[in-house]
C-alpha positions in Angstrom: 70.0 58.7 27.0 69.6 56.6 30.1 66.1 58.0 30.6 65.1 57.1 27.1 66.3 53.5 27.6 64.3 53.3 30.8 61.1 54.4 29.2 61.5 51.9 26.4 62.1 49.1 28.8 59.1 50.1 30.9 56.8 50.2 27.8 57.9 46.7 26.7 57.4 45.3 30.1 53.9 46.7 30.4 52.9 45.6 26.9 54.1 42.0 27.6 52.2 41.9 30.9 49.0 43.1 29.3 49.4 40.6 26.4 50.0 37.7 28.8 47.0 38.7 30.9 44.7 38.9 27.8 46.0 35.6 26.5 45.5 33.9 29.8 41.9 35.1 30.1 41.1 33.9 26.5 42.7 30.6 27.2 40.7 30.1 30.4 37.5 31.2 28.6 38.1 28.6 25.8 38.8 25.8 28.3 35.6 26.7 30.2 33.5 26.6 26.9 35.0 23.3 25.9 34.2 21.8 29.3 30.6 23.1 29.1 30.1 21.6 25.6 31.6 18.3 26.7 29.3 18.2 29.7 26.3 19.0 27.6 27.0 16.3 25.1 27.6 13.8 27.9 24.3 14.8 29.6 22.4 14.5 26.3 23.8 11.1 25.6 23.0 9.8 29.1 19.4 11.2 28.8 18.9 9.6 25.4 20.2 6.3 26.6 17.9 6.4 29.7 14.9 7.1 27.5 15.7 4.4 25.1 16.1 1.9 27.9 12.9 2.9 29.5 11.1 2.6 26.2 12.5 -0.9 25.7 11.0 -2.1 28.9 7.5 -1.3 27.6 7.9 -2.0 23.9 6.2 -5.0 22.3 7.9 -7.2 19.8 6.3 -7.6 16.4 5.6 -11.3 16.6 3.4 -13.4 14.4 1.1 -14.0 17.4 0.3 -10.3 17.6 0.5 -9.1 14.0 -0.3 -12.2 12.1 1.9 -14.6 10.2 3.4 -13.1 7.1 1.8 -14.5 4.0 4.0 -16.1 1.4 4.3 -14.6 -2.1 2.3 -16.5 -4.8 2.8 -16.3 -8.5 -0.5 -14.7 -9.5 -1.2 -14.7 -13.2 -1.9 -10.9 -13.3 1.2 -9.8 -11.4 3.5 -9.2 -14.4 3.7 -5.8 -16.1 2.2 -7.2 -19.3 -0.2 -9.7 -17.6 -4.0 -9.2 -17.3 -6.7 -10.8 -15.1 -7.8 -14.4 -15.8 -11.4 -13.6 -16.6 -12.5 -17.2 -16.3 -11.2 -17.1 -12.8 -13.1 -13.9 -12.1 -16.3 -15.6 -13.2 -15.7 -18.6 -11.0 -14.7 -16.2 -8.2 -18.0 -14.4 -8.4 -19.8 -17.7 -8.2 -17.8 -18.5 -5.0 -18.7 -15.1 -3.6 -22.4 -15.4 -4.4 -22.7 -18.9 -3.0 -20.4 -18.6 0.0 -19.2 -15.1 0.9 -22.4 -13.1 0.2 -24.1 -14.6 3.2 -22.1 -12.2 5.4 -20.0 -9.8 3.3 -21.1 -7.0 1.0 -19.8 -5.4 -2.2 -21.2 -1.9 -1.7 -18.9 -0.3 -4.3 -19.4 -2.8 -7.2 -22.2 -2.1 -9.6 -23.8 -4.8 -11.8 -22.8 -3.0 -15.0 -19.1 -3.5 -14.2 -19.5 -7.3 -14.6 -20.6 -6.9 -18.3 -17.8 -7.9 -20.7 -15.5 -8.9 -17.8 -17.0 -12.1 -16.5 -20.6 -12.3 -17.8 -22.6 -11.2 -20.8 -25.1 -8.3 -20.7 -28.0 -10.6 -20.6 -26.6 -12.7 -17.8 -25.9 -9.7 -15.6 -29.4 -8.3 -16.3 -30.9 -11.6 -15.1 -28.7 -11.7 -12.0 -29.7 -8.1 -11.1 -33.4 -8.8 -11.6 -33.2 -11.5 -9.0 -33.0 -8.8 -6.3 -35.5 -6.1 -5.4 -34.6 -2.5 -4.8 -36.5 0.5 -3.3 -38.3 2.5 -5.9 -40.1 5.8 -5.8 -43.4 5.7 -3.8 -46.7 5.5 -5.5 -49.3 8.3 -5.6 -50.5 7.4 -2.1 -46.9 7.5 -0.7 -46.6 3.8 -0.3 -43.1 2.4 -0.9 -42.6 0.2 -3.9 -40.1 -2.3 -5.0 -38.6 -2.9 -8.4 -36.3 -5.5 -10.0 -32.6 -4.6 -10.1 -31.0 -2.9 -13.1 -27.5 -2.7 -14.4 -27.0 0.7 -12.8 -27.7 -0.7 -9.3 -25.0 -1.8 -6.9 -24.7 -5.4 -5.7 -26.9 -5.5 -2.5 -25.5 -6.6 0.8 -26.8 -9.3 3.1 -27.8 -6.9 6.0 -29.8 -3.7 5.9 -27.5 -1.9 8.4 -24.5 -2.4 10.7 -26.6 -3.2 13.8 -28.2 -6.1 11.9 -24.9 -7.4 10.8 -23.4 -7.3 14.3 -26.5 -9.0 15.7 -26.2 -11.9 13.3 -22.5 -12.4 13.9 -22.2 -12.3 17.7 -21.1 -8.6 17.7 -18.5 -8.9 14.9 -18.9 -6.8 11.8 -18.1 -8.5 8.6 -16.1 -6.1 6.5 -17.1 -4.9 3.0 -15.1 -6.7 0.4 -15.1 -4.1 -2.3 -11.6 -2.9 -1.5 -10.4 -5.6 0.9 -7.5 -6.6 -1.3 -6.1 -3.0 -1.3 -6.9 -2.5 2.4 -4.8 -5.4 3.7 -1.1 -5.6 3.7 -0.1 -8.4 1.4 -3.1 -8.0 -0.9 -4.0 -11.3 -2.7 -1.4 -13.3 -0.8 -3.0 -12.3 2.5 -6.5 -13.1 1.4 -5.6 -16.5 -0.1 -3.5 -17.4 3.0 -6.3 -16.4 5.3 -8.9 -18.5 3.5 -6.7 -21.6 3.3 -4.8 -21.1 6.6 -7.3 -22.6 9.1 -5.7 -25.5 11.0 -7.8 -28.4 12.3 -7.0 -27.5 15.9 -5.4 -24.4 17.4 -1.8 -24.9 18.8 -1.4 -26.1 22.3 -1.5 -23.3 24.8 -3.6 -21.0 22.6 -6.8 -19.8 24.4 -9.5 -18.4 22.1 -12.5 -16.3 23.2 -15.9 -17.9 22.9 -17.1 -18.0 19.2 -13.7 -17.3 17.8 -11.5 -19.4 15.5 -7.8 -19.7 15.1 -6.0 -18.5 12.0 -2.3 -17.7 12.2 -2.5 -15.2 9.4 -5.0 -13.0 11.2 -3.5 -10.4 13.7 -3.7 -11.9 17.1 -4.7 -15.3 15.7 -8.3 -15.0 16.9 -10.9 -14.4 14.1 -14.7 -14.5 14.3 -15.0 -16.0 10.8 -14.8 -19.7 10.7 -13.5 -21.7 7.8 -15.9 -21.3 4.9 -14.2 -23.1 2.0 -14.2 -26.9 1.7 -13.6 -29.2 -1.2 -16.5 -29.6 -3.7 -18.5 -26.9 -1.8 -19.2 -25.2 -5.1 -20.0 -26.8 -8.5 -18.3 -24.8 -11.1 -20.1 -24.2 -14.4 -17.1 -24.9 -16.5 -16.3 -28.2 -14.7 -13.2 -27.0 -12.9 -12.5 -29.1 -9.8 -13.7 -27.1 -6.8 -10.8 -27.7 -4.4 -10.3 -25.4 -1.4 -7.2 -23.8 -2.9 -9.0 -23.4 -6.3 -12.0 -21.6 -4.8 -9.7 -19.4 -2.7 -7.7 -18.5 -5.8 -10.8 -17.7 -7.8 -12.5 -15.6 -5.2 -9.2 -13.7 -4.4 -8.9 -12.9 -8.1 -12.5 -11.7 -8.2 -11.9 -9.5 -5.1 -8.7 -8.1 -6.6 -10.7 -7.2 -9.8 -13.4 -5.6 -7.5 -10.7 -3.4 -5.9 -9.1 -2.5 -9.2 -11.4 -2.9 -12.2 -9.2 -0.7 -14.3 -6.3 -3.0 -13.9 -6.2 -4.4 -17.5 -7.0 -1.0 -19.1 -4.3 0.7 -17.0 -1.6 -1.8 -18.2 -2.8 -1.6 -21.8 -2.7 2.2 -21.7 0.7 2.1 -20.0 2.1 -0.1 -22.7 0.8 2.2 -25.4 2.3 5.2 -23.5 5.7 3.5 -23.3 5.6 2.7 -27.0 4.6 6.2 -28.1 7.0 8.0 -25.8 9.9 5.7 -26.8 9.2 6.5 -30.4 9.0 10.2 -29.8 12.3 10.0 -27.8 14.1 8.2 -30.6 12.6 10.7 -33.1 13.9 13.6 -31.0 17.4 12.1 -30.9 17.4 11.8 -34.7 16.1 15.3 -35.2 18.7 16.6 -32.7 21.5 14.9 -34.6 20.2 16.0 -37.9 19.7 19.5 -36.8 23.0 19.9 -35.0 25.3 17.7 -36.9 26.3 20.4 -39.4 26.6 23.0 -36.7 28.8 20.9 -34.5 31.1 19.6 -37.3 31.5 22.8 -39.3 34.8 24.6 -39.4 35.6 28.3 -39.8 38.5 29.3 -42.0 39.9 32.7 -41.6 41.7 34.2 -44.6 43.3 37.4 -43.5 43.1 40.2 -46.1 46.1 40.8 -48.1 47.9 44.0 -47.2 47.6 46.8 -49.7 50.7 47.9 -51.4 
């Protein structure tokens, strides 16, 4: 009996020692893992902080002097969801473009035919197109020929190629204005602000390169284009006073139409789509109620059969 008790005591002692040893090893391993994770997180945080600080030393602030003054928002007549272009303004804007802007800027993506029914009549556009000559097929001897413009032709630019444009503008390339409203942040607001934002003198301390002009709305403030719009510079056909802001508004509206000639049709089609889809939606609700009203409100009555005698 004594020997049995001794064996049991020895087994319990050994099992406790093994258990305590395993538990101690697991505890040490868990603490080591926790320390490694903590050290890794701390190292990652220090590294990220160091990189952010180093980047802040070389980062440039987005100031108006570098990225241009933000243009204010104007209440354009065509901005509303149900508003269309002012076509009288488009006609005046084309006149401003033809008499002022066309000396340097092109409209390579605008064809004469797109003006028909928008700002001019068919006959007026034909006459305007015929004022320009376009390359025609050569004659039988291979000599190049010229022909008057047609409605299918695109509005010609002032220069034959990029090199000629740069040579005439001291190395600067006047951009094509076909999509200029869509290509600039701010759209119409930016174009209008740029045209009317030339101060009489640049601010004190601003040094401009030779041949440049100051405009706070242009990125960097230095722009090759000088102020081009002045009061009464254009004599409108309809007698509208040709103030600087009026001419800037009209030519901006015209350029917006050039960038998006489908504007009016898109809104008209969108309104029709909303009306049709709304009608179909209401009709579907009525059909659904008519179809399912009886099914949802019906009741089942169970009459158990009478037991047979």
